[in-house]
C-alpha positions, 0 to 999 in steps of 0.5 A: 259580817256574820261568819256563818253567811260567808263560810265556816268559822274555826273555834276551840283549841283543835281549830275544827271547822264549824258547820254552817247551820241548816246546810245538808253537806255540813250536817252529813260531814259532821255526823260522819266526822263523829263516827270516824272520831269514835272509831279512831280514823283520824285521817277520815276526820281530817278529810271531813274537816277539809270538806266542811272548811272548803264548802263554798258557803256564802260564795257568790259567782259574779258575772 
């Protein structure tokens, strides 16, 4: 099973969510997360990590 098809993977020592490739929402959040990190806004970084982690990639709605 490819993790990128089913949701973000957690990697690295800080266990931040990895954006799903080619997702506009994830790409935007990653850019904002890096700006927030450089500005020292750790609460915003954590919030954006939450958005990336909970974004519904690969979750199908079944009838």
